[in-house]
C-alpha distance (Angstrom), angle and dihedral (degrees) to the residues before:
residue distance angle dihedral
M1 . . .
L2 3.80 . .
I3 3.80 91.3 .
F4 3.81 90.3 51.9
I5 3.83 92.1 51.3
L6 3.84 92.1 49.0
T7 3.79 91.3 48.5
L8 3.81 91.1 49.1
F9 3.83 90.1 49.2
T10 3.79 91.1 50.4
I11 3.79 93.0 49.8
N12 3.82 91.2 49.4
S13 3.79 92.3 49.0
Y14 3.82 92.1 52.8
S15 3.81 93.0 41.6
N16 3.81 89.6 60.4
D17 3.84 88.1 72.0
I18 3.77 112.7 104.3
F19 3.78 116.0 -131.0
V20 3.76 97.9 -140.6
S21 3.78 89.9 -177.5
K22 3.81 90.0 69.0
S23 3.80 91.6 60.3
L24 3.81 96.4 32.6
N25 3.81 109.3 115.6
W26 3.78 108.8 -151.9
N27 3.83 94.6 -165.5
P28 3.81 106.6 33.0
D29 3.81 95.2 149.7
K30 3.78 134.3 67.9
K31 3.79 111.5 -113.3
E32 3.78 134.2 -141.2
Y33 3.80 112.4 -162.4
L34 3.77 116.7 -142.2
T35 3.81 136.7 178.9
L36 3.79 121.2 -144.4
A37 3.81 91.9 -115.0
D38 3.83 90.8 52.7
A39 3.80 91.2 49.0
V40 3.82 92.4 52.6
D41 3.82 93.2 45.1
Q42 3.80 91.7 48.4
S43 3.80 91.9 50.8
I44 3.82 91.5 51.6
N45 3.81 92.2 48.4
L46 3.80 100.6 40.1
N47 3.81 109.5 22.5
F48 3.82 108.6 115.9
Q49 3.80 94.9 -142.2
E50 3.79 89.4 52.5
K51 3.81 89.2 53.0
E52 3.82 88.9 50.4
R53 3.79 89.3 53.7
K54 3.82 91.4 53.8
Y55 3.81 90.4 55.3
T56 3.80 91.4 42.4
K57 3.80 90.1 54.7
E58 3.79 90.4 54.7
I59 3.82 90.4 49.5
L60 3.82 90.1 51.3
E61 3.81 90.5 50.9
I62 3.81 91.4 50.9
D63 3.81 92.1 49.8
Y64 3.79 92.3 48.3
K65 3.82 93.3 48.4
N66 3.80 88.8 53.4
K67 3.81 91.8 51.5
H68 3.82 91.8 44.1
D69 3.81 93.4 52.0
A70 3.81 92.4 42.5
F71 3.81 90.0 57.6
W72 3.80 101.5 40.1
Y73 3.82 103.8 33.9
P74 3.80 137.5 43.1
K75 3.78 114.5 -111.6
I76 3.79 106.7 -107.3
S77 3.79 114.7 -171.1
F78 3.77 138.3 175.0
E79 3.81 111.5 -132.9
V80 3.79 133.7 -168.5
N81 3.82 122.7 -172.2
A82 3.79 127.4 177.3
D83 3.82 132.6 176.8
P84 3.82 117.7 -126.7
Y85 3.80 112.5 -77.7
S86 3.80 134.8 174.5
I87 3.76 119.8 -104.2
F88 3.84 95.7 179.0
R89 3.82 131.2 4.5
L90 3.80 114.2 -140.2
K91 3.82 97.2 -175.9
N92 3.81 137.3 -0.8
G93 3.80 114.2 -123.3
D94 3.83 130.3 -141.6
V95 3.80 93.2 -127.3
N96 3.81 115.0 65.5
P97 3.81 94.1 -12.0
N98 3.80 91.8 -167.3
G99 3.85 88.6 67.1
I100 3.76 120.2 171.0
T101 3.79 115.7 -1.5
K102 3.76 117.4 -102.3
T103 3.80 92.9 -146.0
P104 3.82 116.5 78.2
N105 3.80 119.4 -122.2
G106 3.78 120.4 -162.4
S107 3.77 147.0 88.5
L108 3.76 144.0 -94.0
G109 3.74 128.2 -163.7
I110 3.79 152.5 129.3
N111 3.80 115.9 -84.5
L112 3.82 113.8 -155.4
G113 3.81 93.2 -175.3
D114 3.81 130.3 -165.4
Y115 3.79 121.9 -43.0
T116 3.80 123.8 -160.4
L117 3.79 110.4 -135.1
F118 3.78 100.1 176.8
N119 3.79 132.8 7.2
W120 3.79 102.3 159.1
G121 3.79 91.6 -95.4
K122 3.82 95.2 -65.5
D123 3.79 94.4 120.2
Y124 3.80 89.9 44.4
L125 3.81 91.0 54.1
I126 3.80 89.5 53.9
Y127 3.81 90.7 47.1
Q128 3.82 91.9 50.3
N129 3.81 90.3 52.2
D130 3.80 91.3 48.9
K131 3.81 90.4 49.0
D132 3.83 94.9 49.4
I133 3.81 92.3 44.4
F134 3.82 90.0 51.9
K135 3.82 91.5 51.2
R136 3.79 91.6 48.0
D137 3.82 93.4 46.7
T138 3.81 88.9 52.4
V139 3.80 91.0 51.7
I140 3.82 90.5 47.4
L141 3.81 88.9 60.4
S142 3.81 90.1 55.7
E143 3.81 88.7 47.3
K144 3.81 89.0 55.4
Q145 3.80 88.4 52.8
R146 3.80 89.4 51.0
Q147 3.81 89.8 52.0
L148 3.80 89.3 51.4
K149 3.82 90.6 52.0
H150 3.80 91.3 49.9
L151 3.79 91.5 49.5
V152 3.82 92.7 48.7
I153 3.82 91.1 49.1
L154 3.80 91.5 49.8
R155 3.84 93.6 46.1
Y156 3.82 90.2 47.4
Y157 3.79 92.9 53.2
Q158 3.80 90.8 44.0
L159 3.80 87.3 55.2
A160 3.81 89.6 50.6
Q161 3.81 88.3 49.1
K162 3.82 92.4 53.6
L163 3.81 91.0 46.3
K164 3.81 92.2 53.7
I165 3.80 92.7 46.2
S166 3.81 90.6 51.5
K167 3.83 88.5 52.8
Y168 3.80 91.1 51.6
Y169 3.79 91.6 52.7
K170 3.79 90.3 44.5
F171 3.80 87.7 57.8
M172 3.81 89.0 48.3
V173 3.81 90.8 52.9
Q174 3.80 91.3 49.8
Q175 3.80 93.7 49.1
S176 3.80 96.0 43.2
S177 3.82 89.8 45.2
F178 3.79 90.6 58.1
V179 3.82 92.5 48.8
Y180 3.81 90.8 44.9
R181 3.81 92.9 54.9
F182 3.77 90.5 40.4
N183 3.82 90.6 54.6
K184 3.78 91.6 44.2
E185 3.79 91.3 58.9
R186 3.79 90.4 46.3
A187 3.81 91.4 48.3
I188 3.81 92.0 51.5
A189 3.79 88.0 51.8
N190 3.84 88.8 48.5
K191 3.81 90.7 -121.3
I192 3.80 93.6 128.6
Q193 3.77 135.7 28.9
K194 3.79 120.7 -95.9
L195 3.83 89.0 -116.7
E196 3.80 91.6 66.5
Y197 3.79 90.4 47.9
F198 3.80 92.3 52.2
Q199 3.80 90.9 45.6
A200 3.81 89.0 55.8
K201 3.78 90.4 46.7
S202 3.81 91.9 50.1
L203 3.81 91.2 50.1
Y204 3.80 90.3 49.0
L205 3.82 93.5 50.5
S206 3.80 91.9 45.7
A207 3.79 89.0 52.5
Q208 3.80 90.4 52.2
E209 3.77 90.7 48.4
N210 3.80 91.2 52.3
Y211 3.78 91.4 46.3
H212 3.80 95.0 51.9
Q213 3.78 90.9 46.5
A214 3.81 89.7 50.7
R215 3.81 90.5 50.1
Q216 3.80 90.4 51.1
E217 3.80 91.0 50.4
L218 3.81 88.6 48.2
K219 3.81 90.8 55.7
A220 3.81 91.4 47.0
A221 3.82 90.3 51.9
S222 3.81 89.4 48.9
F223 3.81 90.7 53.0
E224 3.81 91.2 49.6
L225 3.80 92.1 53.3
A226 3.82 92.4 42.9
K227 3.81 89.5 54.5
L228 3.81 90.9 56.3
I229 3.81 97.8 44.8
I230 3.84 93.3 38.3
D231 3.79 94.6 -121.2
K232 3.81 106.6 173.6
S233 3.80 99.0 -176.1
D234 3.80 122.1 108.1
K235 3.79 91.5 -130.3
I236 3.78 124.5 112.5
L237 3.80 109.8 -110.0
T238 3.80 110.2 -121.3
P239 3.83 118.7 -164.6
L240 3.78 120.5 -135.3
N241 3.82 95.1 -167.9
D242 3.77 132.4 65.6
I243 3.80 137.2 -166.7
Q244 3.77 115.4 -75.9
F245 3.78 110.5 -150.5
F246 3.81 112.0 -127.6
P247 3.80 120.5 -177.5
I248 3.80 116.4 -131.1
A249 3.83 107.6 -77.5
Y250 3.82 101.8 173.4
N251 3.78 137.5 62.5
I252 3.75 128.0 -118.7
E253 3.83 94.8 -119.7
H254 3.80 91.0 59.1
L255 3.80 90.9 50.5
Q256 3.81 90.9 51.7
E257 3.81 90.5 51.4
I258 3.80 90.4 53.0
A259 3.82 90.5 48.2
E260 3.81 91.0 53.8
A261 3.80 90.0 58.8
N262 3.82 100.2 37.4
N263 3.82 113.5 23.1
E264 3.80 108.3 118.4
N265 3.82 95.7 -140.1
I266 3.81 91.2 51.6
L267 3.81 91.9 46.5
N268 3.82 91.9 48.4
T269 3.78 91.4 50.0
K270 3.80 93.2 47.0
L271 3.80 88.1 53.5
N272 3.81 91.0 49.2
I273 3.82 90.2 51.1
K274 3.80 89.6 56.0
T275 3.80 95.5 45.0
T276 3.81 95.7 45.4
K277 3.81 90.2 49.2
R278 3.80 90.2 53.5
E279 3.79 90.8 45.1
Y280 3.79 89.1 54.9
Q281 3.81 91.8 48.2
K282 3.80 89.5 50.5
E283 3.82 92.1 49.9
V284 3.81 90.4 51.0
R285 3.81 90.9 53.0
N286 3.79 91.8 44.0
N287 3.80 87.4 57.6
L288 3.82 91.6 58.4
P289 3.85 126.4 77.5
L290 3.80 93.5 -114.2
P291 3.82 117.9 158.9
K292 3.79 120.9 -126.1
I293 3.83 113.1 -137.9
T294 3.81 115.6 -148.3
L295 3.78 136.2 169.7
N296 3.78 120.5 -144.2
L297 3.79 104.7 -147.9
G298 3.80 92.7 -173.1
A299 3.79 128.1 -155.8
Y300 3.79 141.3 -84.4
K301 3.82 108.7 -132.7
H302 3.77 135.1 -178.2
H303 3.82 113.6 -156.4
F304 3.78 119.3 -159.2
A305 3.83 134.3 -172.6
A306 3.79 139.4 158.8
N307 3.81 96.2 -80.7
S308 3.81 104.4 17.3
S309 3.78 147.6 30.5
R310 3.78 135.5 -174.8
T311 3.80 141.0 177.6
H312 3.79 124.0 -144.9
Y313 3.80 145.1 153.5
Q314 3.82 121.1 -120.8
T315 3.77 138.6 169.7
G316 3.79 96.4 -166.5
P317 3.82 142.8 -14.7
S318 3.84 106.4 -36.0
Q319 3.80 90.4 -14.1
S320 3.80 135.7 108.0
S321 3.80 101.8 167.9
V322 3.79 118.0 122.4
D323 3.82 111.6 -136.8
L324 3.75 139.0 174.6
V325 3.79 102.2 -126.7
A326 3.80 126.0 -154.8
T327 3.80 119.0 -161.1
I328 3.77 131.3 179.3
N329 3.80 121.9 -159.7
A330 3.78 112.2 173.4
S331 3.76 135.5 139.2
W332 3.79 133.8 179.4
T333 3.76 126.7 -157.9
I334 3.80 114.1 -125.4
M335 3.81 95.6 -178.9
G336 3.81 135.3 -0.3
E337 3.80 130.9 23.1
N338 3.84 116.8 28.9
G339 3.81 93.3 16.5
L340 3.77 133.0 -112.3
F341 3.83 110.0 -18.8
N342 3.84 90.1 -8.9
K343 3.79 90.0 -66.1
R344 3.82 93.7 150.7
T345 3.80 92.5 51.7
L346 3.78 91.4 53.6
R347 3.81 92.5 44.4
K348 3.80 92.6 49.6
S349 3.80 92.0 50.0
H350 3.81 90.5 50.0
L351 3.83 92.0 47.7
N352 3.82 90.8 52.6
H353 3.79 87.3 58.8
I354 3.82 92.3 49.2
V355 3.82 91.4 48.1
E356 3.81 91.1 55.7
K357 3.80 91.1 49.9
T358 3.81 89.3 52.3
K359 3.80 90.6 48.9
L360 3.80 90.1 53.5
K361 3.80 91.1 55.5
N362 3.80 89.7 48.5
F363 3.82 93.6 49.7
R364 3.79 92.0 47.3
H365 3.78 90.7 52.5
S366 3.81 92.0 44.4
I367 3.81 92.9 50.8
K368 3.80 92.6 48.6
T369 3.81 90.4 49.9
S370 3.82 92.4 47.2
V371 3.80 93.3 48.4
K372 3.82 90.5 48.8
K373 3.82 90.4 50.7
F374 3.81 93.6 47.6
F375 3.80 90.1 45.8
N376 3.80 90.5 52.3
D377 3.83 90.2 47.7
L378 3.81 89.7 53.1
K379 3.78 92.0 53.3
Y380 3.80 90.5 48.9
L381 3.81 93.2 48.5
S382 3.82 91.1 45.9
R383 3.79 89.7 57.8
L384 3.81 91.6 47.2
I385 3.82 91.8 50.1
K386 3.81 92.2 51.0
I387 3.81 91.1 48.0
S388 3.78 91.8 45.9
K389 3.82 92.6 52.0
T390 3.79 90.6 56.4
K391 3.78 92.7 41.5
L392 3.80 91.0 50.1
K393 3.80 92.0 56.5
T394 3.80 90.0 47.4
N395 3.81 93.1 49.6
K396 3.80 91.4 47.3
N397 3.81 92.2 52.6
Q398 3.80 90.2 44.7
Y399 3.81 92.0 51.8
D400 3.81 93.7 48.5
I401 3.80 91.2 51.6
I402 3.81 95.7 45.4
F403 3.80 92.6 44.5
N404 3.79 89.7 54.1
Q405 3.81 91.3 46.2
Y406 3.82 92.8 48.1
T407 3.79 94.0 52.9
K408 3.83 86.7 52.4
K409 3.83 91.8 48.6
Q410 3.81 91.3 -115.3
T411 3.85 97.3 125.4
T412 3.80 139.9 28.0
F413 3.79 128.0 -93.0
I414 3.82 90.7 -117.1
N415 3.80 89.5 60.5
Y416 3.79 90.1 49.7
Q417 3.81 92.3 48.1
D418 3.81 92.7 48.6
A419 3.80 91.3 49.3
L420 3.82 93.8 49.5
V421 3.81 94.6 44.9
S422 3.81 92.3 45.8
Y423 3.79 91.5 50.7
I424 3.81 93.6 48.9
N425 3.81 93.8 43.2
E426 3.78 92.0 51.7
Q427 3.80 90.6 52.0
V428 3.81 89.2 51.9
N429 3.81 90.8 46.2
M430 3.78 91.4 51.5
T431 3.79 90.9 51.3
N432 3.81 91.6 48.5
Y433 3.80 91.6 49.3
L434 3.80 90.6 52.8
I435 3.82 94.2 49.5
S436 3.81 89.8 48.2
Y437 3.79 89.1 49.4
I438 3.81 95.1 52.2
S439 3.82 90.8 41.2
T440 3.81 90.0 55.4
K441 3.80 90.9 49.1
I442 3.80 90.4 51.4
S443 3.82 88.8 49.6
I444 3.81 89.6 53.5
A445 3.82 91.5 49.3
S446 3.80 89.8 49.5
A447 3.82 91.9 48.4
I448 3.81 94.5 50.5
G449 3.81 92.1 42.2
T450 3.82 102.9 -115.7
V451 3.81 135.1 119.5
N452 3.81 92.4 -133.4
L453 3.77 137.6 17.5
P454 3.83 123.6 -107.4
N455 3.82 109.9 -73.5
E456 3.80 91.3 -1.6
N457 3.80 128.8 94.1
F458 3.81 114.1 -165.6
I459 3.80 93.9 -155.8
K460 3.80 99.9 42.7
N461 3.80 99.4 38.0
T462 3.79 99.1 73.7
I463 3.79 137.2 118.7
E464 3.79 130.5 -139.3
L465 3.78 116.0 -88.1
K466 3.78 107.6 -136.8
E467 3.79 120.4 -138.1
């Protein structure tokens, strides 16, 4: 009777355990499947910052057209001027009852304005700077789009990484759940010690904890990608593509050559070298008594009044002669701001040019160092990935053998736990190595100023991500 009561007590104590796996929903969220190419296309079409850049480009084009026309062409305008006149009289006054005239007086005409014929190249230097700045600003917008593509690609692969890790921990939960229930039955039958039962239970709960954390990180990664591609659905984004491992197929010297022609910091500095040189040339010419030659093209005007009207051509007040006009506007500081004969102004302009040249040397050195570092990181990660592939196969075979031995009572639970944890950890490590590898490649592409790397397309070179 006593043995029966103890057995009943033991069964009740074990039956109080909750099998979380029975209520664990593996797919609690609605999914939206997405390829990498679709994610990139959607970000380009829907991303709000990308839409801003499209409008900004149009604004830049308008500004440049204004500066282009202002330099090359005279400003021809149609003008209408009229003196105040009455359109309806509400009440006649006692003083000056005639009031404001009801007939408009004024003029209309075409103003041809002044046109600069020769200014010693100073206006042309300004125009060249405006032109180069416009071209560079247009390229910068495309560089921002490239940065968006890189970020979408990285976020997409990070989402794939989190999805794979959640699958690994799901497998861990399933395997540890089986061993947990297996040990529970054996513990009830007093075939194993309680310690082994609680060890199995602890492993099972740890696996669940890891799984739920992985699922939460998966959702967070989905939200990050959805924010970039402006996905407004409540579904969890699910990637269909995965990283395809490509060994390094390019040399560091070639990457540095590409960076010289495309890196945004180098391009910005090269532009600044040009503009500061022209600014200095303009300051030198401003410091000389050089005449500016202009042509006043005048205006054709038609004047109208109540009792008369006339049409005439004039270039100034009471004047209709067309003259080439030379003007000189120059001043030199004797004492005070800008120094003797504007020496400080000229020196400052020249120093700005030297500073930009120094910056270019610094950026070139920095890019070369960064590319070398990234290149070294790629080699290191390539070795880790190759080692991990072999280690993963070894750990899988080890786990299968130990799992079979454990169910036949031929090995200890600690050996089983170590085998399972090692197998799962190596899968996670492999996934982390791959995301670091692709992240480093994207960093190289960003540093050298290209969307893709030589002989490698981030969007096309993918593999299918299995469910």
